[in-house]
C-alpha positions as CSV (number, residue, x, y, z in Angstrom):
1,M,1.2,-4.8,-11.3
2,P,0.4,-1.1,-11.9
3,W,-2.3,0.3,-9.8
4,H,-5.3,1.7,-11.0
5,V,-8.5,2.9,-9.4
6,D,-10.8,0.0,-10.2
7,L,-14.6,0.3,-10.8
8,A,-15.9,-2.9,-12.1
9,Y,-19.2,-3.9,-10.5
10,D,-22.1,-5.7,-11.8
11,S,-24.4,-2.7,-10.5
12,Y,-24.3,1.3,-9.5
13,E,-25.9,-0.3,-6.4
14,E,-23.1,-2.4,-5.6
15,A,-20.5,-0.3,-6.9
16,S,-21.8,1.8,-4.3
17,E,-22.1,0.0,-1.6
18,D,-18.9,-2.1,-1.8
19,F,-16.1,0.7,-3.1
20,E,-13.8,1.9,-0.7
21,W,-10.3,3.6,-1.2
22,D,-6.9,2.0,-0.9
23,V,-4.6,4.4,-1.7
24,P,-0.6,3.5,-1.4
25,A,0.9,4.2,1.7
26,D,4.0,6.5,-0.5
27,Y,1.6,7.9,-3.2
28,N,2.9,10.7,-5.1
29,I,0.7,12.0,-7.9
30,A,3.5,12.0,-10.5
31,R,4.9,8.7,-9.6
32,D,1.7,7.3,-10.1
33,L,0.9,9.1,-13.6
34,L,4.1,8.7,-15.1
35,R,6.3,5.9,-13.7
36,K,3.7,2.9,-12.7
37,H,2.4,1.9,-15.9
38,E,4.2,-1.4,-17.2
39,N,5.0,0.6,-20.6
40,I,6.2,3.9,-20.0
41,D,7.1,4.1,-23.6
42,R,3.5,4.2,-24.8
43,T,2.7,7.6,-26.2
44,A,1.2,9.8,-23.6
45,L,0.3,13.2,-25.2
46,Y,-0.2,14.3,-29.0
47,Q,0.9,17.8,-29.3
48,A,-0.9,19.6,-31.9
49,Y,-0.6,23.5,-32.8
50,P,-2.1,26.1,-34.5
51,D,1.2,26.6,-37.1
52,G,0.7,23.0,-38.0
53,R,3.2,21.6,-36.0
54,E,2.4,17.9,-34.0
55,E,4.8,16.2,-31.2
56,T,4.1,12.8,-29.5
57,Y,5.3,12.9,-25.9
58,S,5.7,9.5,-23.9
59,F,5.3,8.4,-20.3
60,A,9.1,8.4,-20.3
61,D,9.2,11.4,-21.9
62,L,7.5,13.3,-19.8
63,D,9.3,11.9,-16.7
64,R,12.3,12.7,-18.1
65,L,11.6,16.1,-18.7
66,S,9.8,16.9,-15.4
67,D,12.6,15.6,-14.1
68,R,15.1,17.9,-15.3
69,L,12.9,20.7,-15.0
70,A,12.5,19.6,-10.8
71,R,16.1,19.9,-11.1
72,G,16.1,23.5,-12.6
73,L,13.1,24.3,-9.9
74,R,14.8,23.1,-7.4
75,D,18.1,24.7,-8.6
76,L,16.0,28.1,-8.1
77,G,15.5,27.8,-4.8
78,V,12.1,26.0,-4.8
79,S,11.6,23.8,-2.2
80,R,8.7,21.7,-0.7
81,G,5.6,23.4,0.3
82,D,6.3,26.4,-1.9
83,R,4.0,27.4,-4.2
84,V,5.0,27.5,-8.1
85,A,2.0,29.2,-10.6
86,V,1.1,27.6,-13.7
87,I,0.0,29.8,-16.8
88,V,0.7,27.9,-19.6
89,P,-2.7,27.1,-22.1
90,Q,-2.8,23.5,-23.5
91,K,0.7,22.5,-23.9
92,P,3.7,20.5,-22.7
93,E,4.7,22.7,-20.6
94,N,2.1,23.0,-18.6
95,P,1.8,19.2,-17.1
96,L,5.1,19.3,-17.0
97,S,5.2,22.1,-14.6
98,H,2.4,20.2,-12.1
99,L,4.7,17.1,-12.4
100,A,7.9,18.3,-11.4
101,C,6.3,20.3,-8.7
102,W,4.7,17.3,-7.5
103,K,8.3,15.1,-7.4
104,L,9.6,18.2,-5.3
105,G,6.8,18.3,-2.9
106,A,6.1,21.7,-4.2
107,I,2.5,22.8,-4.6
108,S,1.6,23.6,-8.2
109,L,-1.4,26.5,-8.7
110,P,-3.0,26.6,-12.4
111,L,-4.1,29.6,-14.0
112,S,-5.8,30.7,-16.8
113,V,-3.9,33.1,-19.7
114,L,-7.5,34.4,-19.9
115,F,-6.8,36.5,-16.4
116,G,-6.1,40.4,-17.0
117,E,-3.7,42.2,-14.3
118,E,-5.7,42.4,-11.4
119,G,-6.9,38.5,-11.6
120,L,-3.1,37.3,-11.9
121,R,-1.7,40.0,-9.1
122,Y,-4.1,39.0,-6.6
123,R,-3.7,34.6,-7.0
124,L,0.1,34.9,-7.1
125,D,0.2,37.1,-3.9
126,H,-2.9,35.8,-2.1
127,S,-0.9,32.2,-2.8
128,G,2.6,33.5,-1.8
129,S,3.6,32.0,-5.3
130,V,8.2,32.2,-5.5
131,V,7.8,31.2,-9.3
132,A,5.6,31.7,-12.5
133,V,5.9,29.3,-15.2
134,A,4.1,31.7,-18.1
135,D,3.4,31.4,-21.4
136,A,4.8,34.2,-23.6
137,S,1.5,35.5,-24.4
138,V,0.6,36.6,-20.9
139,R,4.4,38.7,-20.9
140,E,2.9,42.1,-20.5
141,T,-0.3,41.1,-18.2
142,L,2.3,39.3,-15.8
143,A,4.9,42.1,-15.8
144,S,2.5,44.2,-14.6
145,A,0.6,41.7,-12.2
146,R,4.0,41.4,-10.7
147,E,4.6,45.0,-9.0
148,G,2.4,43.8,-6.3
149,C,3.7,40.1,-6.0
150,P,6.7,40.5,-3.4
151,A,6.9,36.8,-2.7
152,L,7.7,36.1,-6.7
153,E,11.2,35.6,-7.5
154,H,10.9,34.3,-10.6
155,V,9.2,34.2,-14.0
156,I,10.3,31.1,-16.4
157,E,8.3,32.0,-20.4
158,V,7.0,29.4,-22.3
159,G,7.4,30.1,-26.1
160,G,9.3,33.8,-25.8
161,P,11.5,35.0,-28.0
162,N,14.8,33.7,-26.3
163,A,13.3,29.8,-26.7
164,D,15.0,29.1,-30.1
165,E,18.1,30.1,-28.7
166,A,18.0,28.2,-25.3
167,G,20.9,26.0,-24.6
168,D,20.3,22.3,-23.3
169,G,21.3,23.5,-19.7
170,R,20.4,27.0,-17.9
171,D,21.8,30.3,-17.4
172,E,24.7,30.4,-15.2
173,S,23.8,33.4,-13.6
174,A,20.0,31.2,-12.1
175,N,22.6,29.2,-9.8
176,D,24.7,31.8,-8.4
177,G,22.0,33.5,-5.8
178,D,22.7,37.0,-7.2
179,H,19.9,37.0,-9.5
180,D,17.8,40.1,-11.1
181,R,14.0,39.9,-9.6
182,D,12.6,40.8,-13.2
183,E,14.5,38.5,-14.9
184,V,13.0,36.1,-17.8
185,H,14.2,33.1,-18.1
186,A,13.3,30.6,-20.9
187,F,11.6,27.5,-19.9
188,E,14.6,25.5,-21.8
189,D,17.1,27.8,-20.1
190,V,15.6,26.2,-17.0
191,L,15.7,22.3,-17.7
192,A,18.6,20.6,-15.8
193,P,21.1,19.3,-18.5
194,A,19.8,15.5,-19.9
195,G,21.0,13.0,-17.9
196,S,22.2,15.1,-14.2
197,G,20.7,12.6,-11.8
198,D,20.5,13.7,-8.1
199,S,23.8,10.7,-7.4
200,E,27.0,12.6,-6.6
201,G,29.5,12.3,-9.8
202,N,26.5,11.3,-12.2
203,D,27.1,13.1,-15.2
204,E,26.7,10.8,-17.7
205,E,24.1,12.0,-20.8
206,G,20.5,11.3,-20.6
207,R,18.9,8.8,-23.0
208,E,15.8,8.8,-25.1
209,G,15.1,5.1,-23.9
210,E,15.4,3.2,-20.4
211,R,17.5,5.0,-17.9
212,R,19.5,3.8,-14.9
213,E,17.3,4.2,-11.8
214,D,19.7,6.6,-10.7
215,E,19.6,9.1,-13.2
216,R,15.7,9.7,-11.8
217,F,14.7,12.6,-9.7
218,E,14.3,11.4,-6.5
219,I,10.8,11.9,-5.9
220,A,10.1,13.9,-2.5
221,D,8.2,11.6,0.5
222,T,4.5,12.1,0.0
223,D,1.4,10.5,0.6
224,A,-2.1,11.1,-0.2
225,E,-2.7,14.1,2.0
226,T,0.0,15.7,0.9
227,P,-0.6,19.1,-0.2
228,A,-0.4,19.2,-4.0
229,L,-2.1,22.0,-5.4
230,V,-3.8,25.7,-5.0
231,L,-7.2,26.2,-7.4
232,Y,-9.0,29.1,-7.3
233,T,-12.4,29.5,-7.4
234,S,-14.6,32.0,-8.9
235,G,-15.1,34.2,-6.1
236,S,-19.2,34.2,-6.3
237,T,-19.2,36.1,-2.6
238,G,-16.0,37.9,-2.8
239,P,-12.4,37.6,-3.5
240,P,-11.6,34.0,-4.9
241,K,-10.7,31.3,-2.2
242,G,-7.9,29.0,-3.1
243,A,-8.7,25.1,-2.6
244,L,-5.8,23.5,-1.4
245,H,-5.7,19.7,-2.4
246,T,-3.4,17.1,-1.8
247,H,-1.5,14.6,-3.9
248,G,-5.0,12.2,-3.5
249,I,-7.2,14.3,-6.2
250,W,-6.4,13.4,-9.4
251,L,-7.4,9.7,-7.8
252,G,-11.1,10.8,-6.3
253,H,-11.8,11.9,-10.2
254,C,-11.4,8.1,-11.5
255,P,-14.7,6.8,-10.8
256,G,-16.4,9.8,-12.1
257,F,-14.1,9.5,-14.9
258,R,-14.7,5.4,-15.2
259,M,-19.4,6.5,-15.1
260,Y,-19.5,9.4,-17.7
261,F,-17.1,8.0,-20.1
262,E,-18.6,4.2,-19.8
263,F,-15.7,2.2,-18.0
264,T,-17.3,0.5,-15.0
265,G,-17.2,-2.8,-16.8
266,R,-14.0,-2.8,-18.5
267,A,-10.6,-1.5,-18.4
268,V,-10.0,2.2,-19.4
269,E,-8.5,1.8,-23.2
270,G,-8.9,5.2,-25.6
271,V,-7.5,8.5,-27.1
272,F,-9.1,11.2,-25.0
273,F,-9.3,15.1,-25.5
274,T,-11.1,18.0,-24.4
275,P,-11.1,21.4,-25.1
276,A,-11.5,22.8,-22.0
277,D,-8.6,24.9,-20.4
278,W,-5.7,22.8,-18.5
279,A,-6.3,26.2,-15.8
280,W,-9.1,24.7,-14.4
281,I,-10.3,21.8,-12.6
282,G,-12.6,20.8,-15.2
283,G,-9.9,20.2,-18.5
284,L,-7.2,18.6,-15.7
285,G,-9.4,16.8,-13.6
286,D,-12.3,15.6,-16.2
287,V,-9.9,13.9,-18.7
288,L,-5.6,15.0,-18.4
289,F,-4.7,13.3,-15.4
290,P,-7.6,10.4,-14.7
291,A,-6.1,9.3,-18.2
292,W,-2.4,9.1,-17.3
293,H,-3.7,7.3,-14.4
294,Y,-4.5,4.8,-16.7
295,G,-1.5,5.0,-19.3
296,Q,-3.6,6.8,-21.9
297,P,-2.7,9.6,-24.2
298,V,-4.0,12.3,-24.4
299,V,-4.7,15.0,-27.1
300,S,-3.3,18.4,-26.5
301,Y,-4.3,21.9,-28.4
302,P,-3.7,25.4,-27.3
303,M,-7.2,26.5,-29.3
304,G,-8.0,29.6,-27.4
305,K,-11.9,30.4,-28.5
306,F,-13.6,27.3,-29.3
307,D,-13.6,26.3,-32.4
308,P,-15.8,23.2,-33.8
309,E,-14.4,22.6,-37.4
310,R,-11.0,22.2,-35.4
311,A,-12.1,20.3,-32.7
312,Y,-13.7,17.6,-35.1
313,E,-10.8,18.0,-37.1
314,L,-8.3,17.0,-34.0
315,M,-10.4,13.9,-32.9
316,G,-10.5,12.5,-36.3
317,R,-7.4,13.1,-37.1
318,Y,-6.2,11.3,-33.3
319,D,-8.7,8.8,-33.8
320,V,-10.0,10.1,-30.5
321,T,-12.5,7.8,-28.8
322,H,-13.7,9.6,-25.4
323,A,-13.8,13.9,-25.0
324,F,-14.9,16.2,-22.5
325,I,-16.9,18.8,-24.0
326,P,-19.1,21.4,-22.3
327,P,-22.3,21.9,-23.1
328,T,-21.6,25.4,-25.1
329,A,-19.1,23.9,-26.8
330,I,-21.4,21.2,-27.9
331,R,-23.7,24.0,-28.5
332,M,-21.7,25.3,-31.4
333,A,-20.8,21.8,-33.0
334,M,-24.0,21.2,-33.5
335,G,-23.9,24.0,-36.1
336,V,-21.5,21.8,-38.4
337,E,-22.8,19.5,-40.8
338,N,-22.3,15.6,-40.9
339,P,-19.3,15.6,-39.1
340,R,-18.9,11.8,-38.7
341,E,-18.9,11.6,-42.4
342,R,-16.7,15.0,-43.1
343,Y,-14.0,13.8,-40.0
344,D,-14.1,10.1,-40.1
345,L,-14.3,10.2,-36.4
346,S,-13.7,7.4,-34.2
347,L,-15.2,8.7,-30.8
348,E,-17.7,6.4,-28.6
349,A,-18.6,8.8,-25.6
350,V,-18.6,12.4,-24.9
351,S,-19.2,14.1,-21.1
352,A,-20.2,17.0,-20.4
353,G,-20.7,19.5,-17.4
354,G,-21.0,23.0,-15.6
355,E,-24.5,23.1,-16.9
356,A,-27.5,20.6,-17.5
357,L,-28.0,19.1,-20.9
358,T,-30.7,19.5,-23.2
359,P,-32.9,17.6,-24.9
360,E,-31.5,19.4,-28.2
361,I,-28.0,17.8,-26.6
362,A,-29.1,14.5,-26.8
363,G,-30.6,14.6,-29.9
364,W,-26.5,15.5,-31.0
365,A,-25.5,12.5,-29.3
366,D,-28.1,10.2,-31.0
367,D,-27.2,11.5,-34.6
368,L,-23.2,11.3,-34.0
369,D,-24.3,7.7,-32.7
370,V,-22.0,8.1,-29.2
371,A,-22.8,7.7,-25.5
372,I,-23.8,11.1,-23.7
373,D,-23.3,11.8,-20.1
374,E,-23.4,14.7,-17.5
375,F,-21.7,15.1,-14.3
376,Y,-21.5,17.9,-11.0
377,G,-18.9,19.0,-9.3
378,Q,-17.1,22.1,-7.9
379,T,-13.5,23.5,-7.4
380,E,-13.8,22.0,-3.5
381,A,-15.0,18.4,-4.6
382,N,-15.4,17.7,-8.1
383,L,-17.5,15.0,-10.0
384,L,-19.5,14.1,-6.9
385,V,-22.7,12.8,-9.1
386,S,-22.7,11.4,-12.8
387,N,-24.8,9.7,-14.9
388,C,-23.4,6.6,-16.1
389,G,-25.5,4.6,-19.4
390,E,-23.8,1.3,-18.5
391,W,-25.3,1.3,-15.1
392,F,-28.7,3.5,-15.4
393,S,-30.4,5.4,-18.1
394,M,-30.3,9.2,-17.9
395,R,-32.5,11.8,-16.8
396,T,-32.8,14.5,-18.8
397,G,-32.6,17.4,-16.4
398,S,-30.8,15.3,-13.9
399,M,-27.7,15.2,-12.9
400,G,-27.3,11.6,-12.1
401,K,-26.5,9.7,-9.2
402,P,-23.6,10.0,-6.4
403,V,-20.6,8.5,-7.5
404,P,-19.0,5.7,-5.8
405,G,-16.8,6.6,-3.0
406,H,-18.2,10.3,-2.4
407,E,-20.5,10.2,0.3
408,V,-23.3,12.9,-0.8
409,A,-26.1,14.2,0.7
410,L,-28.7,16.8,0.6
411,I,-29.0,19.2,3.8
412,D,-30.6,21.5,5.7
413,E,-28.8,24.3,8.1
414,S,-28.3,22.0,10.9
415,G,-26.7,19.5,9.0
416,E,-29.5,16.8,9.0
417,E,-30.3,15.5,5.8
418,V,-33.7,16.5,3.9
419,P,-36.1,14.1,3.0
420,T,-36.7,12.4,-0.5
421,G,-38.3,15.4,-2.8
422,E,-37.3,18.2,-0.8
423,V,-34.9,20.6,-1.4
424,G,-31.5,20.8,0.6
425,Q,-27.9,21.4,0.1
426,V,-25.5,19.4,-1.8
427,A,-23.0,18.3,1.1
428,V,-20.1,15.1,0.4
429,R,-18.8,14.4,3.7
430,H,-15.4,15.6,4.7
431,D,-13.9,13.6,7.3
432,A,-14.3,10.4,5.3
433,D,-11.4,9.0,3.1
434,D,-12.2,10.5,-0.1
435,P,-9.5,12.2,-1.9
436,V,-11.5,14.6,-4.0
437,V,-12.5,17.0,-1.2
438,F,-10.6,19.8,-0.6
439,A,-8.3,20.2,2.9
440,E,-8.7,23.5,3.2
441,Y,-9.3,27.1,1.4
442,W,-5.6,28.5,1.8
443,R,-5.2,31.0,4.1
444,E,-8.4,31.3,5.5
445,P,-9.7,29.1,8.1
446,E,-12.5,31.2,8.8
447,T,-13.7,30.4,5.7
448,T,-12.8,26.5,5.6
449,A,-14.9,26.3,8.8
450,A,-18.1,28.5,6.9
451,A,-18.7,26.1,4.5
452,R,-18.2,23.0,6.6
453,V,-21.5,21.7,8.7
454,G,-20.3,18.9,10.9
455,E,-18.9,15.8,8.8
456,W,-20.3,17.8,5.6
457,H,-18.7,20.3,3.2
458,H,-21.4,22.4,1.9
459,T,-21.2,23.4,-1.9
460,G,-24.0,26.1,-2.0
461,D,-25.9,24.6,-4.2
462,L,-29.4,23.2,-3.9
463,A,-30.8,20.2,-5.3
464,S,-33.5,17.1,-4.6
465,R,-33.2,13.8,-5.0
466,D,-36.1,11.8,-5.9
467,E,-37.3,8.2,-4.9
468,D,-34.8,6.6,-7.3
469,G,-32.3,8.3,-6.4
470,Y,-31.3,11.0,-9.3
471,V,-30.2,14.3,-8.2
472,W,-31.8,17.4,-9.6
473,F,-30.2,20.9,-9.4
474,K,-32.4,23.6,-8.5
475,A,-30.4,27.0,-7.9
476,R,-26.9,28.0,-7.1
477,A,-26.8,29.7,-4.1
478,D,-23.7,31.6,-4.0
479,D,-24.9,33.1,-7.5
480,V,-22.1,31.6,-9.5
481,I,-22.6,32.0,-12.8
482,V,-21.8,29.5,-15.3
483,T,-21.0,30.9,-18.8
484,S,-19.3,29.0,-21.7
485,G,-18.5,26.5,-18.9
486,Y,-16.5,28.7,-16.7
487,R,-17.7,29.3,-13.3
488,V,-17.4,33.3,-12.8
489,G,-18.6,34.9,-9.4
490,P,-20.4,38.2,-9.7
491,G,-18.5,39.7,-6.8
492,E,-15.0,40.1,-8.7
493,V,-16.8,41.6,-11.6
494,E,-18.6,43.9,-9.5
495,G,-15.4,44.6,-8.5
496,A,-13.5,45.6,-11.5
497,I,-16.9,47.7,-12.4
498,L,-16.4,49.5,-9.7
499,E,-13.1,50.8,-10.7
500,H,-14.5,52.8,-13.8
501,P,-14.4,56.1,-12.2
502,A,-18.1,57.1,-14.0
503,V,-19.9,54.2,-12.0
504,E,-21.4,54.6,-8.4
505,Q,-22.6,51.0,-8.1
506,A,-22.6,47.9,-9.6
507,G,-24.8,44.5,-9.6
508,V,-24.5,41.4,-11.6
509,I,-26.1,38.6,-12.4
510,G,-26.5,35.8,-15.2
511,V,-29.6,35.4,-17.6
512,P,-30.6,32.4,-19.9
513,D,-28.3,32.6,-23.1
514,E,-29.2,30.0,-26.0
515,T,-25.6,29.4,-27.0
516,R,-23.3,30.1,-23.5
517,G,-25.9,28.4,-21.1
518,E,-25.6,32.1,-19.3
519,I,-24.4,35.6,-19.9
520,I,-23.1,38.5,-17.2
521,K,-25.1,41.2,-17.4
522,A,-24.4,44.2,-15.3
523,F,-26.7,46.7,-13.5
524,V,-24.9,49.7,-13.4
525,Q,-25.5,52.3,-11.6
526,P,-23.6,55.8,-13.0
527,V,-22.4,58.8,-11.6
528,S,-24.3,61.1,-13.5
529,D,-27.9,61.3,-13.9
530,T,-29.3,58.1,-15.5
531,D,-31.4,60.1,-17.9
532,E,-28.9,61.7,-19.5
533,I,-26.7,58.8,-19.9
534,E,-29.0,56.2,-21.8
535,G,-29.9,56.1,-25.2
536,S,-27.0,58.9,-26.0
537,D,-23.5,57.9,-27.2
538,A,-22.1,58.3,-23.8
539,A,-23.8,55.4,-23.0
540,D,-22.9,53.2,-25.6
541,E,-19.1,54.6,-24.7
542,L,-19.4,54.0,-21.0
543,R,-20.4,50.4,-21.8
544,A,-17.4,49.8,-23.9
545,E,-15.4,51.3,-21.6
546,I,-16.2,48.9,-18.9
547,E,-16.5,45.8,-20.6
548,D,-12.6,46.1,-21.8
549,L,-11.9,47.2,-18.4
550,V,-13.5,43.9,-16.9
551,R,-11.0,42.4,-19.6
552,E,-7.8,43.4,-18.7
553,Q,-8.6,43.3,-14.9
554,L,-10.1,39.7,-14.9
555,A,-10.1,38.0,-18.2
556,K,-12.1,37.9,-21.2
557,H,-15.0,35.6,-20.1
558,E,-15.9,37.6,-17.6
559,Y,-16.8,41.0,-19.0
560,P,-20.7,41.5,-19.4
561,R,-22.1,41.3,-22.1
562,E,-25.4,43.3,-21.3
563,I,-25.4,46.3,-19.5
564,E,-28.1,48.2,-18.0
565,F,-27.9,51.8,-16.6
566,V,-30.2,51.9,-13.6
567,E,-31.2,54.8,-11.0
568,A,-30.3,52.9,-7.8
569,L,-29.7,49.3,-7.5
570,P,-31.6,47.1,-4.9
571,Q,-29.9,46.6,-1.3
572,T,-29.9,44.9,1.6
573,T,-29.7,46.9,5.2
574,T,-26.3,46.4,5.3
575,G,-25.4,47.6,1.8
576,K,-25.2,44.5,-0.1
577,I,-26.3,44.6,-3.3
578,R,-30.0,42.1,-4.0
579,R,-29.3,40.2,-6.6
580,T,-32.0,37.6,-5.9
581,E,-34.1,41.0,-6.6
582,L,-32.2,41.8,-9.8
583,R,-32.7,38.1,-11.1
584,E,-36.5,38.7,-10.7
585,R,-36.4,42.2,-12.1
586,E,-35.1,40.2,-15.1
587,R,-37.6,37.5,-15.4
588,T,-40.2,40.2,-15.7
């Protein structure tokens, strides 16, 4: 019988008290997501493209293709513990790359196609990635970033000009040990020939249907605590940090997944969709991999900028029943009239995270006749708190209650829990069996230690808990800005702005925005006299140059939408920008 994380309890209280993690000793993510299902020929992925093409992949298809990619990566020299970056939007090559890495015992690294040169270079170099699987759309950016990444030996391009000419095997030069470091391999050329098993002499052609066991790639020996994934944080107080997660990470998402999609009392069945980028823990962990853990299909589409009409069309076309849609996207979707009638929707439940749901969003869900729940988490430990209409009523403005399986508390600086009603720092116990909590910050043991107080990992976020157990978010202690569902660190944006020769100093904060939740605002101290710049054509030119610089260096969603020139910025005695004072100035 396939093994699944179960949450079939009669009440929230019973689940919180009785739930225990019971993970197989030889656990491997790839085996769990692909091979354990009773019906591996069931559809796993409905892939749609902007040009109208459609593809369908079964769990057997994904297993076969990721086997071939695992062999191809191994032939390029990838081995256990090596890091492989995945810079691909919502396309099959994205999860195939992760799955192939996990079959090898390698560590995958999700990265966004929105990153600019510096954003990519830092993460690739800091992680020591040896291979990057990258979409053709980032070819030039990656080529520039690659110059500062000495460990990066191979780039594998998805959808490039050579894709249509690629053969069923690989370029023979990939195996001769004398490759050109600047060479770019077509994804199709890295796939090992179909049917090339691990056993010596096995050259039988692969089949679309059932395969012999010896035709399958032999998955590396792993368990739930084996390193599998590095997810980079937003870099709120300095450079981005790489949160190292183990093979158990997606299991850790399953109780929350069942809560916010209303599956506490029944089996997980449906068709799932999210417009969220698969470069982030939200897109991967809130929908894609938990759905596959339960053997359910996911709809994929490389949307780029969110298009509410296209999202509704996709959900109607593929009979999507459950969707994770960030609040910013929901607010955009609210502008579409009569969506249920126009798109023949089968939608039953919507989940949201990253910012609080407003009464208007709750009203939208009522009009659409869907259940809506929200959740809270972060890169280091996701889906810690959630609402669940089947167990308790949602209170607007509250994040909900701690998810069973995660021991969540509000603590003070000494690690002691604060009394009910008082504000404390959201923390999760890290020394338990909880697979959702990250193992460490990559190459940063001191930072890892600083994020832990005794048995607790503290999130840096402040909240209170009421007498009924609901958690209420208060503030982000680490200054992270949440804009359009993306978490953006002000330190990284400030660093990019300071690259402009006309900028003396910069301070970045988030300011409220009706559509995006928050937008990024930069207070810029120019080298020239502020009075000479403000109100002139030079000011407009400098604003445009700063915006373009941040887009190119970091990501398209990280540029400041508002820029205010100031004579001086408030600083501490050690020279740090006082963002709290900037926020107070903005409010007044």
